[in-house]
C-alpha positions as CSV (number, residue, x, y, z in Angstrom):
1,M,6.5,-14.6,12.8
2,E,8.3,-13.9,16.2
3,I,9.3,-10.5,16.6
4,I,12.5,-9.6,18.2
5,P,12.1,-6.0,19.0
6,E,15.2,-3.6,19.2
7,F,15.3,-1.5,23.0
8,E,14.3,2.4,21.3
9,W,11.0,0.0,19.8
10,Y,9.6,0.2,23.6
11,K,10.2,4.2,23.8
12,I,8.1,5.0,20.5
13,V,5.2,2.8,21.9
14,K,4.9,5.1,24.6
15,E,5.5,7.6,22.5
16,L,3.0,6.6,19.6
17,K,0.1,5.7,22.4
18,R,0.8,9.5,24.4
19,Y,1.0,11.5,21.3
20,K,-1.7,9.9,18.7
21,G,-1.6,11.0,14.9
22,T,0.2,10.2,12.0
23,T,3.2,8.2,11.5
24,I,5.0,7.3,8.6
25,L,7.7,5.0,8.2
26,I,10.4,5.4,5.8
27,G,14.1,3.7,5.3
28,A,15.1,1.4,2.7
29,V,14.7,-2.0,1.3
30,D,15.0,-4.8,4.3
31,T,15.2,-2.5,6.9
32,G,12.9,-4.3,8.4
33,K,9.4,-1.4,8.2
34,S,6.8,-3.7,8.3
35,T,8.3,-6.2,10.5
36,F,8.2,-3.1,13.2
37,T,4.9,-2.0,11.9
38,K,3.9,-5.2,12.8
39,Y,5.0,-4.9,16.8
40,L,4.0,-1.2,16.8
41,I,0.2,-2.7,15.7
42,K,0.2,-5.5,18.5
43,E,1.9,-3.5,21.6
44,L,0.0,-0.8,21.0
45,L,-3.7,-3.2,20.6
46,T,-1.9,-4.5,24.0
47,N,-2.4,-0.9,25.6
48,K,-6.2,0.1,24.8
49,V,-4.7,2.1,21.3
50,K,-7.3,1.7,18.0
51,V,-5.0,1.3,14.9
52,S,-4.8,1.9,11.6
53,L,-2.5,0.8,8.8
54,V,-1.8,1.7,5.4
55,D,0.2,-0.5,2.8
56,S,1.4,2.1,0.7
57,D,4.4,-1.1,0.3
58,I,3.6,-1.5,-3.6
59,G,6.1,-3.9,-4.5
60,Q,6.3,-6.3,-1.6
61,S,3.0,-5.3,0.6
62,S,2.0,-7.5,4.0
63,L,-1.2,-5.9,4.2
64,G,-2.9,-5.8,0.8
65,I,-1.2,-8.0,-2.9
66,P,1.9,-6.3,-4.6
67,G,0.1,-3.1,-7.5
68,I,-2.1,-1.7,-4.8
69,I,-1.7,0.8,-1.0
70,S,-4.5,-0.7,1.9
71,M,-5.2,0.4,4.9
72,K,-6.9,-2.0,7.3
73,R,-8.5,-0.5,11.1
74,F,-7.3,-2.1,13.9
75,D,-10.1,-2.2,17.4
76,K,-8.8,-5.0,19.1
77,P,-6.0,-7.4,19.2
78,K,-8.1,-9.9,18.2
79,D,-8.5,-8.3,14.7
80,F,-4.6,-8.9,13.9
81,D,-5.9,-13.1,13.2
82,S,-6.7,-11.2,9.4
83,F,-4.7,-9.6,8.0
84,K,-5.8,-8.6,4.8
85,P,-7.5,-5.2,3.9
86,D,-10.9,-3.0,4.5
87,K,-10.3,-0.8,1.7
88,I,-7.8,-0.6,-0.7
89,F,-6.5,1.8,-4.4
90,F,-5.2,0.7,-7.3
91,V,-2.0,1.7,-8.4
92,G,-1.2,-0.1,-11.3
93,D,2.2,-1.1,-10.7
94,I,5.1,-3.1,-8.3
95,N,7.4,0.2,-9.1
96,P,6.3,3.5,-6.9
97,A,9.5,5.8,-9.0
98,R,7.0,5.5,-12.5
99,K,3.6,6.1,-10.4
100,I,4.6,8.5,-7.3
101,S,2.0,11.7,-8.3
102,I,-0.9,8.1,-7.8
103,M,1.6,7.2,-5.4
104,V,0.6,9.8,-3.2
105,D,-2.5,10.4,-3.9
106,G,-3.7,6.7,-3.3
107,T,-1.5,6.8,0.4
108,M,-3.6,10.2,1.1
109,E,-7.1,8.9,0.6
110,M,-6.7,5.7,2.3
111,I,-5.3,7.9,5.6
112,D,-8.8,9.7,4.5
113,I,-11.1,7.2,5.1
114,A,-9.0,6.2,8.3
115,R,-9.2,9.6,9.9
116,T,-13.0,9.7,8.7
117,E,-13.4,6.7,11.0
118,G,-12.4,8.5,14.0
119,V,-9.2,7.2,13.9
120,K,-7.1,9.0,15.8
121,T,-3.5,6.5,15.7
122,I,-2.9,6.3,12.0
123,L,0.9,4.0,10.5
124,V,2.0,4.4,7.1
125,D,4.4,1.7,6.2
126,T,5.9,2.6,2.8
127,T,8.8,1.7,0.1
128,G,12.4,1.1,-0.1
129,L,12.2,3.7,-2.4
130,I,15.2,6.0,-1.3
131,A,17.6,6.6,-3.0
132,G,18.1,9.9,-5.6
133,N,15.6,12.6,-7.1
134,E,13.0,9.5,-7.3
135,G,13.4,8.9,-4.0
136,M,13.5,12.0,-2.8
137,T,10.7,13.5,-4.6
138,L,8.4,10.1,-3.3
139,K,9.1,10.7,0.6
140,M,8.8,14.2,0.8
141,G,5.5,14.1,-1.7
142,K,4.2,11.8,0.9
143,I,4.6,13.9,4.0
144,I,4.1,17.0,2.6
145,A,0.5,15.6,1.9
146,I,-0.1,13.1,4.6
147,K,2.1,16.1,7.7
148,P,2.5,13.9,10.2
149,K,2.8,13.6,13.2
150,H,5.8,11.8,13.6
151,I,8.4,9.8,11.3
152,L,9.9,6.9,11.9
153,A,14.1,7.0,9.8
154,L,15.3,3.6,10.0
155,Q,18.0,3.7,8.7
156,E,21.8,1.7,8.7
157,G,24.3,5.1,8.2
158,D,22.9,7.9,7.2
159,E,21.0,7.1,3.8
160,L,17.5,8.8,4.3
161,E,19.8,12.6,5.4
162,H,19.0,14.1,2.3
163,I,15.0,13.9,2.8
164,L,15.4,14.5,6.9
165,S,17.1,17.2,6.6
166,L,14.4,18.8,4.5
167,I,11.8,18.0,6.7
168,E,10.3,20.8,9.4
169,G,8.1,21.2,12.1
170,I,7.7,17.0,12.4
171,C,9.4,15.2,15.1
172,I,11.9,12.5,13.9
173,H,12.2,9.6,15.6
174,R,16.3,7.6,13.7
175,L,16.6,4.6,14.3
176,T,19.1,2.0,14.0
177,V,18.4,-1.0,11.5
178,S,17.8,-4.3,13.2
179,P,20.1,-7.6,13.4
180,Y,17.4,-9.5,12.8
181,A,16.3,-7.5,9.6
182,R,16.8,-10.3,7.2
183,K,17.5,-9.6,2.9
184,R,15.6,-11.2,0.0
185,K,17.0,-11.8,-2.8
186,Q,15.5,-11.0,-5.7
187,K,13.9,-14.8,-6.9
188,E,12.4,-14.3,-3.1
189,R,10.4,-11.1,-3.4
190,I,9.0,-12.5,-7.5
191,E,7.7,-15.6,-5.7
192,Y,6.3,-13.5,-2.3
193,R,4.3,-11.8,-5.4
194,S,2.7,-14.5,-6.5
195,K,1.9,-16.2,-3.5
196,K,-0.5,-12.7,-2.8
197,Y,-1.5,-13.4,-6.9
198,L,-2.5,-16.6,-6.4
199,E,-4.3,-16.5,-2.6
200,Y,-6.3,-13.5,-4.2
201,F,-7.5,-14.5,-7.5
202,K,-8.0,-17.9,-5.6
203,G,-11.3,-19.2,-7.0
204,S,-11.9,-16.0,-9.6
205,R,-14.3,-17.2,-11.9
206,T,-15.0,-15.5,-15.7
207,I,-16.6,-12.9,-16.6
208,K,-18.4,-11.3,-19.7
209,L,-19.4,-8.1,-19.8
210,L,-20.1,-5.4,-22.1
211,H,-17.0,-2.9,-22.2
212,R,-19.3,0.1,-23.1
213,R,-21.0,0.4,-19.8
214,F,-17.8,1.5,-18.3
215,E,-15.3,4.0,-18.7
216,F,-11.2,3.2,-18.7
217,F,-8.1,4.7,-16.8
218,Y,-4.8,4.2,-17.1
219,N,-2.3,6.1,-15.3
220,G,-5.1,9.0,-14.4
221,K,-6.1,10.2,-17.8
222,K,-9.6,8.3,-19.3
223,I,-8.5,6.2,-22.7
224,D,-10.7,4.5,-25.7
225,I,-9.6,1.0,-25.3
226,Q,-10.6,0.6,-29.0
227,E,-7.8,2.8,-29.5
228,E,-5.3,1.9,-26.9
229,P,-6.2,-1.6,-25.7
230,I,-5.6,-3.2,-23.1
231,K,-2.8,-6.3,-22.9
232,A,-4.4,-9.4,-22.2
233,G,-3.5,-10.7,-19.1
234,C,-3.4,-7.3,-17.2
235,L,-4.1,-6.4,-13.9
236,I,-6.9,-4.6,-13.5
237,G,-8.4,-2.4,-10.3
238,I,-12.4,-2.3,-10.2
239,N,-13.7,0.8,-9.7
240,R,-17.2,2.9,-7.8
241,N,-16.2,6.1,-9.9
242,D,-12.7,6.5,-7.9
243,K,-13.1,3.6,-5.2
244,T,-11.4,0.2,-5.9
245,V,-13.4,-1.8,-5.2
246,A,-11.5,-5.5,-6.3
247,L,-9.2,-6.8,-8.8
248,G,-9.7,-8.6,-11.9
249,I,-7.1,-9.7,-14.8
250,F,-8.2,-8.7,-18.1
251,T,-8.1,-11.9,-20.5
252,G,-9.3,-9.9,-24.1
253,L,-11.8,-8.4,-25.8
254,L,-14.5,-9.8,-28.4
255,L,-17.1,-7.3,-30.5
256,D,-18.5,-5.0,-28.0
257,K,-17.9,-8.1,-24.7
258,M,-15.0,-7.3,-22.7
259,F,-13.6,-10.7,-20.4
260,L,-11.6,-11.2,-16.8
261,K,-11.6,-13.1,-14.4
262,S,-11.9,-11.9,-10.5
263,P,-13.2,-12.5,-6.9
264,L,-16.0,-9.7,-7.6
265,K,-19.2,-11.8,-6.6
266,S,-21.8,-8.7,-7.8
267,F,-20.0,-6.0,-10.5
268,K,-23.7,-3.8,-9.4
269,G,-22.5,0.7,-9.6
270,I,-18.8,-0.6,-11.1
271,N,-18.8,1.7,-13.3
272,R,-14.7,2.0,-13.9
273,I,-11.6,-0.5,-15.2
274,V,-7.6,1.0,-14.2
275,V,-5.8,-0.6,-16.0
276,G,-2.2,-1.5,-15.2
277,D,0.8,-2.6,-15.8
278,I,1.4,-5.5,-14.2
279,V,1.1,-9.0,-15.3
280,P,0.7,-11.6,-12.4
């Protein structure tokens, strides 16, 4: 896909190259955040700046699949050719308003991994939820937790000002939305998510496991699946402790057996299943 940069984007590249640090991109739905993020990654790599992307847009993720927060490290330009995550965090929903605290925790987990790896330039793409108390709570929760050096605010008018007016001590770059940013219909969004799930689960196998081997969690709390049954067909996170290793689709229980589909080859060390609200 050809990316047509806006003039002000060049200045942002120079700023990020010079000052590095963590940068959050915020904006409403269809304001071109993901396209802008890809442009920045390519330009920074061209300038020999290593960069990590944390994609927390759980509804229309460009790096991972819907329902997860993902992270990838880019050391050189050819790393961009494989635009798939290195690490993932399972949120279990495509609506961020229903999982605000989990969204903040998951984003911080991915950022902490990137920082531990020594990457000094981190870009954080976010959802288009900006309106009302929920949008403000989500964005401010991330900003307070992450303590970014830069905020890139893409807006058509003043729709972000109720959030930006609360921020102190952080460099805010107010940017106009590109005229090339395309508005997508709901049908396109649904089709995009379906395509992402099909790609991820291609070649998956049906797996039978003793469910007593695992702890089960829903919305951050431990559950008993005998008392709180899991809906057949729902998306699950397959974890090693609190780290998501892969995703699966729960298909059912029979006596002491649990059945699921997943592309994961080995379940060695897997001890936790995180139950989501998504039925792909």
